C-alpha positions in Angstrom: 48.3 -64.1 134.4 50.3 -61.1 135.5 48.3 -58.0 135.7 49.6 -55.2 133.4 49.8 -51.9 135.2 48.9 -50.2 131.9 45.5 -51.8 131.8 42.3 -50.1 133.1 40.6 -52.6 135.4 37.2 -50.9 135.0 37.3 -51.3 131.2 38.4 -54.9 131.6 35.4 -55.5 133.9 33.0 -54.0 131.4 34.5 -56.0 128.5 34.4 -59.2 130.5 30.8 -58.5 131.5 29.9 -58.0 127.8 31.2 -61.4 126.7 29.6 -63.1 129.7 26.2 -61.5 128.8 26.5 -62.7 125.2 27.5 -66.2 126.3 24.5 -66.5 128.6 22.1 -65.3 125.8 23.5 -67.7 123.2 23.7 -70.6 125.6 20.0 -70.3 126.4 19.0 -70.1 122.8 21.4 -72.6 121.1 22.2 -75.1 123.9 19.7 -75.4 126.8 16.6 -74.0 125.2 15.6 -72.6 128.6 16.3 -69.5 130.7 19.4 -71.1 132.2 20.5 -67.8 133.7 17.1 -66.3 134.5 16.4 -62.9 133.0 20.0 -62.6 131.8 19.1 -65.3 129.3 16.6 -62.9 127.8 18.6 -59.7 127.9 22.1 -61.0 127.3 21.9 -59.6 123.8 22.7 -56.2 125.5 26.3 -57.4 125.8 26.7 -56.6 122.1 25.5 -53.1 122.8 28.2 -52.7 125.5 30.8 -53.9 123.0 29.6 -51.2 120.6 29.9 -48.5 123.2 33.4 -49.7 124.2 34.5 -49.8 120.6 33.2 -46.3 120.0 35.2 -45.0 122.9 38.4 -47.0 122.4 38.8 -46.3 118.7 37.7 -42.6 118.9 40.0 -42.0 121.9 43.0 -43.3 119.9 42.1 -41.0 117.0 41.1 -38.0 119.0 44.2 -38.2 121.2 46.5 -38.0 118.2 44.5 -35.2 116.6 44.6 -33.2 119.9 48.4 -33.5 119.7 48.3 -32.0 116.2 49.2 -35.3 114.4 47.9 -36.1 111.0 45.7 -39.2 110.7 46.9 -41.7 108.1 44.0 -43.7 106.7 46.2 -46.5 105.2 48.0 -46.9 108.6 44.8 -47.0 110.5 43.2 -49.6 108.2 46.3 -51.7 108.2 46.4 -51.7 112.0 42.7 -52.7 112.1 43.4 -55.5 109.6 46.2 -57.0 111.7 43.9 -56.8 114.8 40.7 -58.2 113.5 41.2 -60.3 110.4 43.5 -63.3 111.4 41.2 -64.8 114.0 38.1 -64.0 112.0 39.5 -65.7 108.9 40.4 -68.8 111.0 36.9 -69.2 112.5 35.4 -68.5 109.1 37.5 -71.3 107.6 36.3 -73.7 110.3 32.7 -72.9 109.2 33.6 -73.5 105.6 35.3 -76.9 106.4 32.8 -78.2 109.0 29.5 -76.5 108.4 27.3 -79.4 109.7 29.3 -79.9 113.0 29.2 -76.2 113.8 25.4 -75.8 113.2 23.2 -73.3 111.5 21.4 -73.1 108.2 23.1 -72.5 104.9 25.3 -69.4 105.3 25.3 -66.3 103.1 27.7 -66.2 100.3 31.3 -66.2 101.7 32.2 -63.0 99.9 29.7 -61.3 102.2 31.8 -62.4 105.2 35.0 -61.3 103.5 33.5 -57.8 102.7 31.8 -57.5 106.1 28.4 -57.1 104.5 26.9 -60.3 105.8 24.7 -58.4 108.3 22.7 -56.6 105.5 19.4 -58.4 105.2 20.7 -61.3 107.3 18.2 -64.1 108.1 18.4 -65.5 111.6 19.7 -69.0 112.1 22.3 -69.0 109.3 25.8 -70.3 110.0 28.1 -67.9 111.7 25.2 -65.4 112.0 26.8 -63.9 115.2 29.5 -62.3 113.0 26.8 -59.6 112.1 28.1 -57.4 115.0 31.7 -57.6 113.7 30.4 -56.4 110.3 28.8 -53.4 112.0 32.0 -52.7 113.8 34.2 -53.0 110.7 31.8 -50.6 108.9 32.3 -48.2 111.9 36.1 -48.5 111.7 35.8 -47.7 108.0 33.6 -44.6 108.3 34.8 -42.9 111.5 38.4 -42.2 110.5 37.3 -41.3 106.9 35.0 -38.6 108.4 37.8 -37.3 110.6 40.2 -37.3 107.7 37.6 -35.4 105.5 37.1 -32.9 108.3 40.9 -32.3 108.6 41.1 -31.8 104.8 38.2 -29.3 104.9 39.9 -27.4 107.7 43.1 -27.1 105.7 41.0 -25.6 103.0 40.0 -22.8 105.3 36.6 -24.2 106.1 35.8 -23.4 109.7 35.0 -26.5 111.7 34.4 -26.4 115.5 33.7 -28.9 118.2 30.1 -27.8 118.0 30.0 -29.2 114.5 31.2 -32.6 115.9 28.5 -32.6 118.6 25.8 -31.7 116.0 26.9 -34.5 113.7 26.7 -37.0 116.5 23.3 -35.8 117.5 22.1 -36.0 113.9 23.4 -39.6 113.6 21.6 -40.7 116.8 18.5 -39.1 115.5 18.9 -40.9 112.2 19.2 -44.3 113.9 16.1 -43.6 116.0 14.1 -42.4 113.0 15.1 -45.5 110.9 13.9 -47.8 113.7 10.6 -45.9 114.0 9.9 -46.3 110.3 11.0 -49.9 110.1 9.1 -50.9 113.3 5.9 -50.1 111.6 6.6 -52.8 109.0 8.5 -55.4 111.0 7.6 -54.8 114.6 4.5 -57.0 114.6 5.7 -60.0 112.6 3.2 -61.6 110.3 5.3 -64.7 110.0 5.2 -65.4 113.7 9.0 -65.6 113.9 10.2 -62.1 113.4 12.7 -62.8 110.7 12.0 -59.4 109.2 12.7 -57.6 112.4 16.0 -59.4 112.9 17.1 -58.8 109.3 16.2 -55.2 108.9 16.3 -53.8 112.5 18.4 -56.0 114.9 21.2 -56.8 112.5 21.0 -53.6 110.5 23.8 -51.2 110.3 21.4 -48.3 109.9 19.5 -49.3 113.0 22.5 -50.1 115.3 25.3 -47.8 114.3 24.1 -45.0 116.7 25.1 -47.2 119.6 28.8 -46.3 118.9 28.1 -42.6 119.3 27.9 -42.5 123.1 31.3 -44.0 123.3 32.6 -41.5 120.7 31.1 -38.8 122.8 33.0 -39.9 125.9 36.2 -39.8 123.8 35.3 -36.3 122.6 34.8 -35.0 126.1 38.0 -36.5 127.2 40.2 -35.1 124.5 38.5 -31.8 123.5 36.7 -30.6 126.7 39.3 -31.2 129.3 38.0 -28.9 132.1 34.6 -30.5 131.9 36.2 -34.0 131.7 38.3 -33.3 134.8 35.2 -32.2 136.7 33.5 -35.4 135.7 36.5 -37.6 136.7 36.4 -36.1 140.2 32.9 -37.5 140.6 33.6 -41.1 139.9 31.4 -42.4 142.6 28.4 -40.4 141.4 29.1 -41.5 137.8 29.2 -45.2 139.0 25.9 -44.8 140.8 24.2 -43.1 137.9 25.5 -45.5 135.4 24.6 -48.6 137.4 21.1 -47.2 138.0 20.6 -46.4 134.4 21.8 -49.8 133.2 19.5 -51.6 135.7 16.5 -49.4 134.6 17.2 -50.1 130.9 17.8 -53.8 131.4 14.5 -54.0 133.3 12.7 -52.2 130.6 14.3 -54.5 128.0 13.3 -57.6 129.9 9.6 -56.4 130.2 9.0 -54.4 127.1 11.5 -55.3 124.4 9.8 -58.5 123.1 6.1 -58.9 123.8 5.6 -62.4 122.7 3.1 -62.9 119.9 2.5 -59.1 119.8 6.0 -58.6 118.5 8.5 -56.0 119.6 7.7 -53.0 121.7 7.8 -49.6 119.9 9.6 -47.7 122.7 12.4 -50.2 123.2 12.8 -50.6 119.4 12.9 -46.9 118.6 14.7 -45.5 121.7 15.8 -48.5 123.8 19.0 -49.3 121.8 20.2 -45.7 122.1 19.3 -45.3 125.8 21.0 -48.6 126.7 24.1 -47.4 124.9 24.0 -44.1 126.8 23.7 -45.9 130.1 26.7 -48.0 129.3 28.6 -44.9 128.2 28.2 -43.5 131.8 29.7 -46.7 133.1 32.6 -46.2 130.7 33.2 -42.7 132.1 33.1 -44.1 135.6 35.6 -46.8 134.7 38.0 -44.1 133.5 37.6 -42.1 136.7 40.4 -42.6 139.3 37.8 -41.7 142.0 35.4 -44.5 141.1 36.7 -47.0 143.6 34.3 -49.8 142.8 35.2 -49.9 139.1 38.9 -49.7 140.0 38.9 -53.1 141.6 40.8 -55.8 139.8 38.3 -58.6 139.7 40.0 -62.0 139.3 39.7 -63.3 135.8 38.3 -60.1 134.3 41.5 -59.1 132.6 41.8 -62.5 131.0 38.2 -62.6 129.8 38.7 -59.0 128.5 41.8 -60.0 126.5 40.1 -63.1 125.1 36.7 -61.5 124.5 37.1 -61.1 120.7 38.3 -64.6 120.1 35.8 -66.0 122.5 32.9 -64.1 120.8 33.8 -65.5 117.4 34.3 -69.1 118.6 31.9 -69.6 121.5 28.7 -70.3 119.7 29.8 -73.0 117.3 31.9 -74.6 120.0 29.0 -74.7 122.4 26.8 -76.1 119.7 29.3 -78.8 118.9 30.0 -79.8 122.5 26.3 -79.9 123.4 25.7 -82.4 120.6 28.6 -84.6 121.8 27.5 -84.4 125.5 23.8 -85.1 124.8 24.1 -88.9 124.4 26.3 -89.2 127.5 23.4 -88.0 129.7 25.4 -85.4 131.6 23.4 -83.1 133.9 22.6 -79.6 132.9 25.0 -78.1 135.4 27.9 -80.3 134.3 27.2 -79.5 130.7 27.2 -75.8 131.4 30.5 -76.0 133.3 32.2 -78.0 130.5 31.0 -75.7 127.8 31.8 -72.5 129.7 35.3 -73.7 130.5 35.9 -74.9 126.9 34.7 -71.6 125.4 36.9 -69.6 127.7 39.9 -71.9 127.0 39.3 -71.7 123.2 39.2 -67.9 123.4 42.5 -67.9 125.4 44.3 -70.2 123.0 43.2 -68.2 120.0 44.3 -65.0 121.7 47.7 -66.5 122.6 48.4 -68.3 119.3 46.8 -65.9 116.8 45.8 -62.5 118.1 48.9 -61.7 120.2 51.5 -62.6 117.5 49.7 -60.6 114.9 49.3 -57.6 117.2 53.0 -57.7 117.9 53.7 -57.9 114.2 51.3 -54.9 113.7 53.2 -52.8 116.3 56.5 -53.6 114.5 55.2 -52.9 111.0 52.6 -50.2 111.6 53.4 -48.6 115.0 51.0 -45.7 114.7 47.7 -44.5 113.2 49.4 -41.2 112.4 51.6 -40.4 109.5 53.8 -37.8 111.3 54.2 -39.8 114.5 57.5 -40.9 115.9 57.9 -44.6 116.3 56.2 -45.1 119.7 56.1 -48.0 122.0 53.2 -50.4 121.6 49.9 -48.9 122.8 48.7 -50.4 126.1 46.3 -53.3 125.7 43.7 -51.4 127.7 43.3 -48.7 125.0 44.2 -50.7 121.9 41.4 -53.2 121.9 38.6 -54.3 119.6 35.3 -55.6 120.9 33.3 -58.1 118.9 
């Protein structure tokens, strides 16, 4: 694949890392049943947290950049662009689950209207068909709310209500505090599962919008710094090496804490990691996002072979990899293939499926979107298509 000069290699690396983490986690749970990738098999779920942070930055940066130029956000245009971007592949994979439920695994799914309305994650029981779409539900809810808040703020400002950047920071701090408070309260009920499985924890904490939405906020904060605090942002960008070191250290620390103290076996889930861990992991990833954006962060400016492709395919790969891995594992089992061979076949197949879906579905609909709805803003001139590096959706 030809490398596009408009893409940010650091963001590509982070997005590719996110989908690899999720694959390792799901492979261990739904295929091998063992820690195939060592401790990454236990903490690969953090790839979703990285996707949340990236989405928070990428979407907020698009919106804030236009607002900083004095443009007027158009909610219909924004939602239309999101629909072109996210719905075609999602509907295709959803149709596959409807047509071939047994082959793709999982227990009876929630009612299909909950997938179509992106409310499937609310009270979701683990193990149901297409359960991994829960994170897409949380993202779609974020895409619905963030621009609506910004549009409401612009409307209030036109009505002579004084709104400052400080109000934005206070709102973000309040939202993070709300997420932490919700997890504190719900942990007392679901943190020590009486059923021995923890279905309540998964349904009302892990999959819950109320308990996970605050992980978008650090990404939004990065976009806020970039667009509305330029002198401070420029000083940070001049220290890319330091940001890389701090971000990497913070991620290692939080991953280690997650490995040791997130799930405590029969004792349930640890209080600290439940209440504060999700937010702290997101903050650690946000520092890496800043480092990826810095021209002086040499390590994250490297173009790692294959990272751009995995980044481009990450959304389609996320939606399709779990059912495909489950299906292939069942087909390979009677053949007696070794564990390493099975892993290689499934990994290549999942990446190839993501690439095909991107090429055949995502890319054509994004091109159509850029022709029909070229901007999120009502008063924008017809621009060229946004670079793929900043116009991306993470699963």
